[in-house]
N, C-alpha and C positions, 0 to 999 in steps of 0.2 A: 476806476474807483478802487481804493485799497481795501484790505480786509476789514480794518477797524471802522472805516466809513460805512462799509456795507452793512455792518451790524450795529451801528450806532443807533440808539433809541429802540432796540428790538423789544425791550420789555414794555416801553410806552405803547408801542403798536399793539402788543398782545393785550394790554390792559384796556384798550379801547373797544375790544370785542364785547358783544352783549353776552353776559353770562346766562346760563340756563339754571344754575343752582342758586337757591337762597341760603341753604346750609347743608353742605356735604356731610358734616359730622353726624347728621341724623341717620345716615345710612351706614354708619360704622358699627362694629360689634359692641363697642364700649358704651354706646348711647343707651340710656334707660328711658323709655317713653313713659308718659303718664298713664297710658292704658296698655294692657297686655292682652290682645285678642286671643280667644280660644284657649286660655289657660286659667279661666275662672275656677274650674273644679279643682285643679291642682293647687291653686292659691288657697282655696277654702280648706282643702285637706291638710296642707302644711300649717295653716293658721290654727286649725283644731288641735293638732299635735303640740304646737308650740305655745298655745294659750296657757298651759299650766305654768309656764315661766312667769306669767303676770300674776299668778296666784302664789308666787314664792314656793312653787313646788318643782321638783326635779323633772325635767321633760325627757321623754324617750329620745334616744338617738334616731336619726333618720338616714336611710339610704335612698338616694334618688337615682333612678336608672333612666336611660333614654339615649338615642343616637345623637350624634353631633347636630347642633342647630335646631333642637326641639324646645328650647327655652328653659332648660334646667338652671343654668347659671343666672340668667336675668331674673327669673322668678324667685330663686333663692335669695338673691341680693335684695330684691324688692320686698319680700316678706320680712327679711331681717331688718331692713330700714323701717318698715312699719312697726315692727316689734319694739325697736329702740324708741321710736317716736311716741308710741302708746305708753311705754314705760316712763318716759319723761312726764307725760301728762298725769300719770297715776302716782308719780314720785316713787317708782320702783326702778332701781338701777339695773339696766340691761345693756350689755356691751356685746357687739358682734365682731368677729375677726374673719377675714377672707384670705385663704391661702390657695394660690394656683400651684398645684403639685406637679404640673408639667415643668415649671420653672424652679420651684422650691421643692426639690426632689430627694432630700435626705432628712433623716430624723433630726440631725443637728440644725439644719437650716430652717426646718419647720418650727422647732422650739425657739430658735433665735428670733425668727420673724414674730412669733407670738409674744415673746418676752418684750420685744421692742414696741409692739402694738400697745402694750400696757405700761410703757414708760421706762423700761429697763434698757440699759446699754450693754449689749453683748457683742464681743468681737465676731467677725465673720467666720473665723476658725480659731482653734487653739485651746478652747476650754474642753474639759471632759463633758461628754453629753449629759451625764447625770447632774453636773453643776448647772448646765443651761436649763435642764428640766426643773431643778429646785428654784432657780431664779424666776422662771415663769410662774411656777406654783405660788411662790411668795408674792409675786406682783399682783396676782388676781385675788389672793386671799386676805388682802389688807382691809377689805370691807365686805359687807353683805351685798352680793350682786349675782346676777345670772349672766353667764357667758355662753354665747353660741358661736361655735367654730365651724366655718364652712371649709371643707377640704375638697376643692374642685379637682377633678381628674385623679381621685384618690387611688385608682387602680395603677396609675403610672408610678406613684410613690411606693406602693407595696411591691410592685414587680421589680423596681430598681433597688429598694432599700430594705425590704422585708416589712413585717407587720408589727414590729415592736412599738412603733410610735402609736399605732391604733390601739394596741393593748394598754399602753401607758395612759393615753388620753381617756379611754373608756373606763379606766379604774381610778382616775384622778379624784373623783368625788369622795372616795374613801379617805383621802389624805387632806381634804379641805375642811376647815372649820366654819368658814363664813360664806364663801362663794359656792356656786353650783355651775357645772359645765355640761353642755349638750353638744353633740357632734352632728353635723350634716355632711355626709359623704356623697359626692356626685361622681357617677361613673358612666362611661359609654358601654361598659362591658357587663352584660347580664350575668356572666360567670364570675364576677369579682369575688364573691364570698368563697368560691372554691379555692382562691389563692390564700385564704386565711387559715391559720392554725385553729384547731378545735377550741382551744382556750380563748382565742380572740373572738371567735364566733359567739361563744357563750357570754363573754363580757359585753359584747356589742349590744345585744338585746334591742334590736332596731325595729322601727316601722319602715315599710317600703312604700315609696311613691314612684309610679312608672309614668314617664312622659311619652305618649305615643307620637309618631311622626305627624307633621302637618300634611293635609292633603292640598291639592292645587287651589281649591276655593279659599281655604284658610290662609294660604300664602298670599293670595290676591288681597285679602283683607289687610294683612300685615303691611304689604307693600303700598297699598292705597293710603293707609294711615301715615306711613313715613313719607310718601311722595308729596303729600299735601304740604308738609313742612320743609322738604328738601328742595323742591323745584318751584320755579315761578309758575303762575297759573298758565295753563295751555302749553307748557314746555314738553309734555310727554304725550306721545301719540296713544290713542285709546287701546291699541293692541300690544303695547310694550309690556305693561304689567302682567296681563294674562300669559304672555310668552315667557317672561322671567319666572313666573310661578310654575308654569308647566315644566320648564327645564329643571327647576329645583325640586319639583315633586318627584321626578325620576330619580333624583339623588336622595332617596329616603326622606323626603320632606324637610330638607335642610333650609331653615329660614336664613341662616348666615350666607349660604350660597345665593339665595334669592336676592338678598340685599346687596351682595357684592356684584351680582349681575346688573342690577339696576344702577348702582353707582358707577361702575366701569362703562356701562352703556352711555350714561350721561357725560362722562369724561371724554369718551371718543367723539360724541356728537359735538361737544363744546370745542374740542380741538379742531374739528372740521369747520367750525363756525356755522354749524347747522342751526336752524331756527327751532327745531324740535328733535326730541329723541325718537328714533323710529325703530321698526323691527330689525332692520339690517344692522343697526348699532348693537342690538342685543346679541345677534348671531356673531358679530365680530368680537363682542365682549366675551361670549362663551368660549370661542376659540382661544382668545388671549389668556383667559383665566385657566383653562385646561392646560395650555402649554406651560404657563408659569408654575402650575401645581406639579406637573410631571417633572420639570426641571428641578424644582425644590426637592421632590421626593427622591430623585436620583442623586442630587448633590449630598443629601443627608444619609445615604445608604452606608452601612458599615463597609470596610475595605473588602472583605471577602465577597460580599454581595456585588460590589462594583466590579471586581475581577471576573466574577461569574457572568455578569451582564456584558462585560467587555468581550468575553469569549463568544457570547451569542451575537454581539455586534459584528465581530470579525468573521464569523461563520456566515452571517447574513450577507456581508459584503462580498464574500466568495461565491455568492449566488447558490448556496446550498438550499434547495427547495424544502427538503425534509430533514431538518436538524433534529437529531435524536439526543436523548440524555447522554448516550455514550459519546457522541461527537462533542457535546458541551463539556463533559467531564474531562475528556482527553485534552482539549484546548485549555480549559481552566487549569489543569495540573501543570501544563507546560508554562503557562503564564505565571503561576505561583513560583515555579523554579526560577524563572528569569527575574522575578521581582524579589526573590529571597524570602518568600512568605511560606508559612505552613500550608500543606495541602490537606484539606478537610476530607473526611470519608464520603463515599458516594451517598450514603444515607443523609448526612448533614447537608450535602450539596442539593439533594432532592428537596429537603426542607426549605432551603434558601430559594430554590426555583418556585416552590409553592408560594412563598412570600412575595416574590416578584410578580407572580400571576395575580395574587390578591390585590396588589397595587395597580394592576392594569398595565404594567410595563411590558410583560410578555403574556402570551397565551400558550397554555400547556394542555395538550390533548393526549389522552391515553389511546394508543392504537395496538391492535393485535398483530403479532408476527407469526401467527399459526403455531407450529410446533416449537418455534424459537421463543415463545412467550410473549409478553407485552412490553412495550416501551412507551415513552412519552415523546411526542413531537413538539418542538418549541418554535414559536413564531414571535418575532419582535413586533410590538404593537405601538411603538412610538417612532417619531422621525429619526432616521438613522444618523444623519450628519450632526444635527444639533445635540443629540444625546451622547454621541461619541466624544464631542468636544467637552461636554460636562464631565464625563468620566475621566478623560485624559487630563482635566484640570486638577485632579487630585495629585498632590505632590508625590505620593507614594507610587503612583502609576506612570510617572513622567517617562520612564525609560522603556515603556512598552509600546510606544507609538509605531516602532518599526517592526514589531513582531508579526510573523506570518504563520497562520495555522497550517497544519499538515494538509496536503492535498488529499482529497478523498479518492480512494482507488475505485476504478470503474469495474 
C-alpha cells in the first residue's frame, strides 16, 4: 500500500469519532458567560462608581488590581456592556472602548486605536502624536456623550512608554466641551502607581477596586458552570473538575489556568477516543501546559537572558553539581565574546538570574562560604535537552552550539 492510499480518507475517519465537546469555545478566555460567579461584590462596586455616568456626571477614574485570572477583564467588559445597554434604554449616549496594553503598548497606538473606535482613520505610523490626540479628542467631542476607556494591563504600557498617555487622558475633560471621559485601568501589579510621576498620580484621582484570587471551591463553581455548556452530559468524570480547581488554586487562584486545564484535558481525552475525561487526562494536560509555558517563556527572553541561561545549561551538562554565580558569570562572559555581544556587569547579571528564578527556569540559593563570604548556587529547573534547543533556535546564538565552558579545576 502506497503512502497516499494509507492516508486516504484520514479526516473522514477522525470525524466519525464521538466528540466529547459541545462547545470548546466556552472554555476559552475570550468567552463571556451570562453569569460571573463570586464576583457580585466587585460588579456592584464598579456599578456604584460608574452610575454617575448615567446621571450625566463625570465619573471617578478606577484602578482595578488583582493577579492574572481573577476576573478583572471579564468583569470590566461586562459592566461596561451593561452601562452601554442601560444608557440606550435611558437615551443617554454612553460609549466604551477597550485597549489591551500588552499589544497596544505605545501612546501613539493607544490614541490611534481610540480614534478609530470613534470612526476616525489614522495611519498606523507617521503622524505627530499630538495630531493623533487632537483627532481622537475631536472625534468624541462632536456630541454630548460619556466615554469609558478600559486600559487593560496598563502597567505594561507605562513601563514601556512612560505615563504621558495616562496624564493626557486623565486631563482630557478640561479640553472637552460636550463629552466626558472616565478611565478604568487594570493592572496585575499592586505597585503600579509607584511607576507614575507625582503630577499623574494627582490628576488620576482614582477609586481602587481589588480582585482577590479565587479559592479552590470558587474555581470548581466556575468550571462546573462552563462544563455544562462545553461538554456532553456525562462526558466528564466527577473528580476531574475538583482536580483542575485544586491545581489552579495553587497558582494564585487563576481561573484562566483552570479553564485551560479542563479544555486541554478534554482535547487529550478526545484524541484518545476516550468515552470520558478522567483524572489522568488532567495530569497529562497539566504537564503539557507547563511544558508549553516554559518553552514560550524561554523563547521570549531577551538575548542577554538567553545567553545567561545557555551558560547555566552548558555548566549543567558538564555535570557541575554546585554551579555558582562566579562559574555562571565566567561562562556567560566567554559566550558574549564569542557571539560579539556586550558583557553586562556582575550586578546586572545577578538581576537577570533573579528574573530567571522568578520565572521558575532556575533555582537560585544563597549559601555561605565562611570567611570567603556568600555566593549563590544555581540549579536548572527545566528539561535540559528541550530548553537547549529552544535557546539555540535564536538566530543570534546559532554560532554557540560548539562552545565548551572552561573545565573546573580540582
